[in-house]
LOMI-971020 format. One record per residue (C-alpha): residue number from 1; residue in three letters; x, y, z. Coordinates in nm, 3 decimals, always signed. Layout:
<pts>
(NUM,'ALA',(X,Y,Z))
...
</pts>
This chain:
<pts>
(1,'MET',(+0.189,-1.046,+0.932))
(2,'ILE',(+0.272,-0.674,+0.912))
(3,'VAL',(+0.101,-0.471,+0.638))
(4,'ALA',(+0.154,-0.114,+0.517))
(5,'PRO',(-0.126,+0.104,+0.377))
(6,'GLY',(-0.136,+0.282,+0.043))
(7,'GLN',(-0.219,+0.629,-0.079))
(8,'GLY',(-0.544,+0.769,+0.055))
(9,'ALA',(-0.490,+0.642,+0.410))
(10,'GLN',(-0.321,+0.964,+0.523))
(11,'THR',(-0.508,+1.219,+0.736))
(12,'PRO',(-0.397,+1.563,+0.860))
(13,'GLY',(-0.175,+1.549,+1.168))
(14,'PHE',(-0.146,+1.170,+1.181))
(15,'LEU',(+0.231,+1.184,+1.241))
(16,'THR',(+0.205,+1.426,+1.537))
(17,'PRO',(+0.214,+1.178,+1.830))
(18,'TRP',(+0.520,+1.000,+1.691))
(19,'LEU',(+0.724,+1.321,+1.672))
(20,'GLU',(+0.695,+1.384,+2.045))
(21,'ASP',(+0.994,+1.151,+2.081))
(22,'PRO',(+1.313,+1.350,+1.997))
(23,'ASP',(+1.482,+1.042,+1.849))
(24,'VAL',(+1.187,+0.982,+1.619))
(25,'ALA',(+1.181,+1.348,+1.521))
(26,'ALA',(+1.551,+1.327,+1.432))
(27,'TYR',(+1.488,+1.015,+1.223))
(28,'VAL',(+1.208,+1.191,+1.036))
(29,'ASP',(+1.445,+1.481,+0.970))
(30,'TRP',(+1.688,+1.231,+0.816))
(31,'LEU',(+1.417,+1.074,+0.599))
(32,'SER',(+1.309,+1.425,+0.500))
(33,'ALA',(+1.661,+1.506,+0.384))
(34,'VAL',(+1.664,+1.194,+0.166))
(35,'ALA',(+1.316,+1.262,+0.025))
(36,'GLY',(+1.374,+1.634,-0.024))
(37,'LEU',(+1.051,+1.714,+0.164))
(38,'ASP',(+0.969,+1.850,+0.508))
(39,'LEU',(+0.788,+1.537,+0.620))
(40,'ALA',(+0.744,+1.661,+0.978))
(41,'HIS',(+0.550,+1.960,+0.849))
(42,'TYR',(+0.336,+1.753,+0.613))
(43,'GLY',(+0.264,+1.495,+0.881))
(44,'THR',(+0.162,+1.745,+1.148))
(45,'GLU',(+0.054,+2.084,+1.009))
(46,'ALA',(-0.043,+2.042,+0.644))
(47,'ASP',(-0.410,+2.025,+0.550))
(48,'GLU',(-0.596,+1.746,+0.373))
(49,'ASP',(-0.566,+1.895,+0.024))
(50,'THR',(-0.192,+1.941,+0.059))
(51,'ILE',(-0.116,+1.587,+0.169))
(52,'ARG',(-0.341,+1.447,-0.103))
(53,'ASP',(-0.076,+1.557,-0.357))
(54,'THR',(+0.086,+1.239,-0.489))
(55,'LYS',(+0.436,+1.388,-0.463))
(56,'ILE',(+0.380,+1.444,-0.090))
(57,'ALA',(+0.144,+1.162,+0.007))
(58,'GLN',(+0.363,+0.875,-0.109))
(59,'PRO',(+0.689,+0.972,+0.070))
(60,'LEU',(+0.487,+1.069,+0.379))
(61,'LEU',(+0.317,+0.730,+0.396))
(62,'VAL',(+0.639,+0.535,+0.354))
(63,'ALA',(+0.817,+0.749,+0.613))
(64,'ALA',(+0.536,+0.695,+0.865))
(65,'GLY',(+0.554,+0.320,+0.816))
(66,'LEU',(+0.931,+0.320,+0.857))
(67,'VAL',(+0.905,+0.524,+1.177))
(68,'ALA',(+0.652,+0.289,+1.335))
(69,'ALA',(+0.831,-0.027,+1.222))
(70,'ARG',(+1.158,+0.106,+1.365))
(71,'GLN',(+0.994,+0.175,+1.700))
(72,'LEU',(+0.815,-0.159,+1.699))
(73,'ALA',(+1.136,-0.351,+1.620))
(74,'ALA',(+0.945,-0.677,+1.565))
(75,'VAL',(+1.034,-0.954,+1.322))
(76,'PRO',(+0.712,-1.052,+1.143))
(77,'ASP',(+0.635,-1.389,+0.985))
(78,'ALA',(+0.556,-1.211,+0.659))
(79,'VAL',(+0.508,-0.860,+0.519))
(80,'THR',(+0.315,-0.690,+0.244))
(81,'GLY',(+0.181,-0.348,+0.153))
(82,'HIS',(-0.097,-0.202,-0.055))
(83,'SER',(+0.032,-0.011,-0.357))
(84,'VAL',(+0.305,+0.229,-0.235))
(85,'GLY',(+0.296,+0.036,+0.092))
(86,'GLU',(+0.495,-0.234,-0.089))
(87,'ILE',(+0.799,-0.008,-0.060))
(88,'THR',(+0.754,+0.010,+0.319))
(89,'ALA',(+0.712,-0.368,+0.328))
(90,'ALA',(+1.030,-0.418,+0.124))
(91,'VAL',(+1.227,-0.241,+0.396))
(92,'GLY',(+1.062,-0.462,+0.657))
(93,'ALA',(+1.166,-0.767,+0.458))
(94,'GLY',(+1.525,-0.645,+0.438))
(95,'VAL',(+1.514,-0.603,+0.059))
(96,'LEU',(+1.570,-0.225,+0.066))
(97,'THR',(+1.730,+0.014,+0.309))
(98,'ALA',(+1.525,+0.303,+0.442))
(99,'GLU',(+1.731,+0.543,+0.232))
(100,'GLN',(+1.677,+0.344,-0.087))
(101,'ALA',(+1.307,+0.333,-0.011))
(102,'MET',(+1.281,+0.709,+0.033))
(103,'VAL',(+1.461,+0.778,-0.295))
(104,'LEU',(+1.241,+0.528,-0.478))
(105,'VAL',(+0.918,+0.663,-0.332))
(106,'ARG',(+1.022,+1.022,-0.402))
(107,'GLU',(+1.083,+0.939,-0.766))
(108,'ARG',(+0.774,+0.719,-0.784))
(109,'GLY',(+0.551,+0.996,-0.652))
(110,'ASN',(+0.698,+1.259,-0.882))
(111,'ALA',(+0.679,+1.035,-1.188))
(112,'MET',(+0.321,+0.926,-1.117))
(113,'ALA',(+0.213,+1.287,-1.068))
(114,'ASP',(+0.375,+1.383,-1.398))
(115,'ALA',(+0.209,+1.091,-1.578))
(116,'ALA',(-0.128,+1.186,-1.429))
(117,'ALA',(-0.092,+1.540,-1.566))
(118,'VAL',(-0.083,+1.421,-1.928))
(119,'THR',(-0.453,+1.328,-1.955))
(120,'PRO',(-0.746,+1.402,-1.720))
(121,'THR',(-0.787,+1.070,-1.538))
(122,'GLY',(-0.919,+0.939,-1.208))
(123,'MET',(-1.045,+0.643,-1.009))
(124,'THR',(-1.386,+0.528,-0.888))
(125,'ALA',(-1.452,+0.273,-0.615))
(126,'VAL',(-1.723,+0.018,-0.693))
(127,'LEU',(-1.885,-0.113,-0.376))
(128,'GLY',(-2.105,-0.420,-0.393))
(129,'GLY',(-2.271,-0.569,-0.698))
(130,'ASP',(-2.200,-0.900,-0.870))
(131,'ARG',(-1.823,-0.935,-0.919))
(132,'ASP',(-1.841,-1.065,-1.276))
(133,'GLU',(-2.088,-0.796,-1.375))
(134,'VAL',(-1.874,-0.524,-1.218))
(135,'LEU',(-1.561,-0.642,-1.400))
(136,'ALA',(-1.751,-0.669,-1.728))
(137,'ALA',(-1.888,-0.314,-1.689))
(138,'ILE',(-1.541,-0.181,-1.615))
(139,'GLU',(-1.398,-0.351,-1.923))
(140,'ALA',(-1.689,-0.233,-2.141))
(141,'GLN',(-1.591,+0.130,-2.079))
(142,'GLY',(-1.223,+0.069,-2.149))
(143,'LEU',(-1.136,+0.113,-1.782))
(144,'THR',(-0.888,-0.085,-1.572))
(145,'ALA',(-0.982,-0.274,-1.255))
(146,'ALA',(-0.688,-0.104,-1.082))
(147,'ASN',(-0.750,-0.228,-0.726))
(148,'ASP',(-0.921,-0.555,-0.643))
(149,'ASN',(-0.951,-0.528,-0.267))
(150,'GLY',(-1.153,-0.840,-0.201))
(151,'PRO',(-1.525,-0.914,-0.191))
(152,'GLY',(-1.739,-0.613,-0.268))
(153,'GLN',(-1.467,-0.357,-0.343))
(154,'ILE',(-1.308,-0.297,-0.682))
(155,'VAL',(-1.158,+0.031,-0.802))
(156,'ALA',(-1.188,+0.137,-1.166))
(157,'ALA',(-0.928,+0.366,-1.325))
(158,'GLY',(-0.926,+0.554,-1.652))
(159,'THR',(-1.003,+0.885,-1.818))
(160,'THR',(-1.262,+1.116,-1.670))
(161,'ASP',(-1.482,+1.064,-1.978))
(162,'GLN',(-1.467,+0.686,-1.934))
(163,'LEU',(-1.549,+0.716,-1.565))
(164,'ALA',(-1.845,+0.942,-1.644))
(165,'ALA',(-1.979,+0.688,-1.892))
(166,'PHE',(-1.927,+0.415,-1.634))
(167,'ALA',(-2.126,+0.613,-1.378))
(168,'ASP',(-2.413,+0.646,-1.627))
(169,'ALA',(-2.418,+0.268,-1.676))
(170,'ALA',(-2.335,+0.153,-1.324))
(171,'PRO',(-2.356,-0.221,-1.256))
(172,'GLN',(-2.678,-0.332,-1.089))
(173,'GLY',(-2.662,-0.332,-0.711))
(174,'ALA',(-2.329,-0.145,-0.699))
(175,'ARG',(-2.254,+0.189,-0.537))
(176,'LEU',(-1.996,+0.415,-0.701))
(177,'ARG',(-1.770,+0.651,-0.510))
(178,'SER',(-1.532,+0.887,-0.687))
(179,'LEU',(-1.190,+0.883,-0.523))
(180,'SER',(-0.989,+1.196,-0.444))
(181,'VAL',(-0.677,+1.096,-0.636))
(182,'ALA',(-0.480,+1.277,-0.902))
(183,'GLY',(-0.485,+1.012,-1.172))
(184,'ALA',(-0.553,+0.661,-1.296))
(185,'PHE',(-0.299,+0.480,-1.082))
(186,'HIS',(-0.219,+0.113,-1.150))
(187,'SER',(-0.336,+0.143,-1.508))
(188,'PRO',(-0.160,+0.184,-1.846))
(189,'HIS',(-0.179,+0.563,-1.797))
(190,'MET',(+0.113,+0.523,-1.553))
(191,'ALA',(+0.348,+0.365,-1.811))
(192,'PRO',(+0.578,+0.673,-1.829))
(193,'ALA',(+0.628,+0.653,-1.454))
(194,'VAL',(+0.728,+0.286,-1.482))
(195,'ASP',(+0.989,+0.376,-1.744))
(196,'HIS',(+1.140,+0.644,-1.521))
(197,'VAL',(+1.153,+0.438,-1.202))
(198,'THR',(+1.281,+0.132,-1.393))
(199,'ARG',(+1.585,+0.329,-1.508))
(200,'LEU',(+1.660,+0.437,-1.153))
(201,'ALA',(+1.603,+0.092,-1.008))
(202,'ARG',(+1.888,-0.049,-1.215))
(203,'SER',(+2.126,+0.116,-0.968))
(204,'VAL',(+1.953,-0.022,-0.657))
(205,'SER',(+2.122,-0.315,-0.485))
(206,'ALA',(+1.829,-0.517,-0.354))
(207,'GLN',(+1.891,-0.790,-0.097))
(208,'ASP',(+1.702,-1.117,-0.082))
(209,'ALA',(+1.407,-1.101,+0.158))
(210,'ARG',(+1.479,-1.232,+0.506))
(211,'THR',(+1.102,-1.227,+0.570))
(212,'PRO',(+0.845,-1.359,+0.318))
(213,'PHE',(+0.715,-1.076,+0.098))
(214,'LEU',(+0.366,-1.103,-0.052))
(215,'SER',(+0.343,-0.935,-0.392))
(216,'ASN',(+0.046,-0.722,-0.500))
(217,'ALA',(+0.082,-0.861,-0.850))
(218,'ASP',(-0.049,-1.208,-0.769))
(219,'GLY',(-0.021,-1.273,-0.394))
(220,'ALA',(+0.294,-1.479,-0.449))
(221,'VAL',(+0.552,-1.520,-0.174))
(222,'VAL',(+0.869,-1.359,-0.311))
(223,'ARG',(+1.216,-1.389,-0.161))
(224,'ASP',(+1.451,-1.290,-0.445))
(225,'GLY',(+1.542,-0.925,-0.391))
(226,'GLY',(+1.564,-0.841,-0.759))
(227,'ASP',(+1.222,-0.993,-0.819))
(228,'VAL',(+1.071,-0.794,-0.530))
(229,'LEU',(+1.214,-0.470,-0.671))
(230,'SER',(+1.100,-0.549,-1.025))
(231,'ARG',(+0.748,-0.622,-0.904))
(232,'ILE',(+0.734,-0.301,-0.700))
(233,'VAL',(+0.834,-0.095,-1.004))
(234,'GLY',(+0.603,-0.271,-1.249))
(235,'GLN',(+0.313,-0.244,-1.007))
(236,'ILE',(+0.295,+0.132,-1.073))
(237,'ALA',(+0.101,+0.056,-1.393))
(238,'ARG',(-0.036,-0.284,-1.292))
(239,'PRO',(-0.352,-0.362,-1.092))
(240,'VAL',(-0.322,-0.419,-0.717))
(241,'ARG',(-0.454,-0.768,-0.647))
(242,'TRP',(-0.510,-0.730,-0.275))
(243,'ASP',(-0.771,-1.004,-0.299))
(244,'LEU',(-0.493,-1.248,-0.391))
(245,'CYS',(-0.279,-1.122,-0.103))
(246,'LEU',(-0.568,-1.200,+0.131))
(247,'GLU',(-0.600,-1.548,-0.018))
(248,'ALA',(-0.226,-1.598,+0.033))
(249,'MET',(-0.257,-1.498,+0.399))
(250,'THR',(-0.513,-1.775,+0.440))
(251,'ARG',(-0.285,-2.031,+0.274))
(252,'LEU',(+0.007,-1.922,+0.492))
(253,'GLY',(-0.194,-1.967,+0.809))
(254,'VAL',(-0.175,-1.604,+0.916))
(255,'THR',(-0.353,-1.552,+1.249))
(256,'GLY',(-0.273,-1.185,+1.312))
(257,'ILE',(-0.248,-0.875,+1.089))
(258,'LEU',(-0.084,-0.560,+1.223))
(259,'GLU',(-0.122,-0.249,+1.007))
(260,'LEU',(+0.137,+0.027,+1.023))
(261,'PRO',(+0.024,+0.391,+1.041))
(262,'PRO',(-0.186,+0.551,+0.917))
(263,'ALA',(-0.372,+0.232,+0.994))
(264,'GLY',(-0.732,+0.121,+0.961))
(265,'THR',(-0.795,+0.073,+0.589))
(266,'LEU',(-0.632,-0.267,+0.548))
(267,'THR',(-0.741,-0.404,+0.885))
(268,'GLY',(-1.096,-0.300,+0.792))
(269,'ILE',(-1.074,-0.495,+0.467))
(270,'ALA',(-0.929,-0.795,+0.652))
(271,'LYS',(-1.211,-0.795,+0.908))
(272,'ARG',(-1.468,-0.809,+0.630))
(273,'TYR',(-1.277,-1.074,+0.437))
(274,'PHE',(-1.220,-1.313,+0.726))
(275,'ARG',(-1.553,-1.255,+0.902))
(276,'GLY',(-1.755,-1.574,+0.922))
(277,'GLY',(-1.488,-1.784,+0.756))
(278,'ASP',(-1.301,-2.089,+0.876))
(279,'THR',(-0.993,-1.882,+0.960))
(280,'THR',(-0.982,-1.664,+1.271))
(281,'VAL',(-0.757,-1.363,+1.216))
(282,'GLU',(-0.694,-1.095,+1.477))
(283,'THR',(-0.616,-0.741,+1.359))
(284,'LEU',(-0.443,-0.441,+1.514))
(285,'SER',(-0.428,-0.088,+1.373))
(286,'LEU',(-0.110,+0.076,+1.502))
(287,'ASN',(-0.160,+0.453,+1.490))
(288,'THR',(+0.011,+0.603,+1.797))
(289,'PRO',(+0.326,+0.522,+1.996))
(290,'ASP',(+0.123,+0.454,+2.310))
(291,'GLN',(+0.006,+0.136,+2.133))
(292,'LEU',(+0.360,-0.004,+2.101))
(293,'ASP',(+0.337,-0.227,+2.410))
(294,'GLU',(+0.011,-0.370,+2.281))
(295,'ALA',(+0.167,-0.415,+1.938))
(296,'HIS',(+0.469,-0.599,+2.084))
(297,'ALA',(+0.236,-0.836,+2.267))
(298,'PHE',(+0.032,-0.884,+1.950))
(299,'CYS',(+0.343,-0.978,+1.750))
(300,'GLU',(+0.460,-1.225,+2.014))
(301,'ARG',(+0.116,-1.383,+2.030))
(302,'HIS',(+0.112,-1.446,+1.658))
(303,'ARG',(+0.481,-1.516,+1.611))
(304,'ALA',(+0.565,-1.815,+1.390))
(305,'ALA',(+0.201,-1.861,+1.293))
(306,'VAL',(+0.291,-1.896,+0.927))
(307,'ALA',(+0.334,-2.261,+0.834))
(308,'ALA',(+0.694,-2.329,+0.731))
(309,'GLU',(+0.596,-2.553,+0.443))
(310,'ALA',(+0.360,-2.286,+0.300))
(311,'VAL',(+0.625,-2.015,+0.320))
(312,'SER',(+0.878,-2.225,+0.132))
(313,'ALA',(+0.628,-2.313,-0.140))
</pts>
């Protein structure tokens, strides 16, 4: 299983080691031309505040994933991504071309930034606490449980006033951490962005997935290209159910999870989720090109681990 991270995973300079290869640098120049951004600059020289900008962060993340996947050249048993990482995963599944992905993520980032500018909104991570109590507290303040990342980690999204009220009435036993994001992503506040990207997506010719694609909407295995594209677009204003993706990995018999750069967030969640369970899952965070040999060996070791009958279900 190959997974692609979402917004917030980026760190200053994370693309630097990949650009030492002239062929990779040329490919990034091509992706930059499609995205209308100097991705090499943002991935090597730009500071943390700059690459936090939604309009920059999203294309940069997808480009990094495409670069690493191209160098890895492995055929996974299944793919998925967290939030904007779904666009990277769709390329890995053969649903979108790299160029289609860069246009979509450019427009997605711009539209989400514009939607976020309408009303002061944000997101708060809720760590720990009783799940039912956390969800009830989120709903009580009119917030959206925008990311459900598995046991002990739910992200609330809404207006800054709602988040402030939520902080004053935090669920028992939970720790709250305000996230450095520009808006209430994966909530109804992003509806204008969905409308914009939906119009553009009508002109995208999506191919059926040649590799099983796990959807953030419900953890379902999706193969129809049009359905994958529709889910990716709708997901802009819909909660990310990463918990259901993790459950699906268990059902599919996944034994290895390789995360594309900037890696670490999703493998960290997977380690916590599978720790102590009946399923043994190995993880690998691919962050630099000197890990490619190790990554190739990892993919071969876990090749065809997904049960055929589960994939076709």
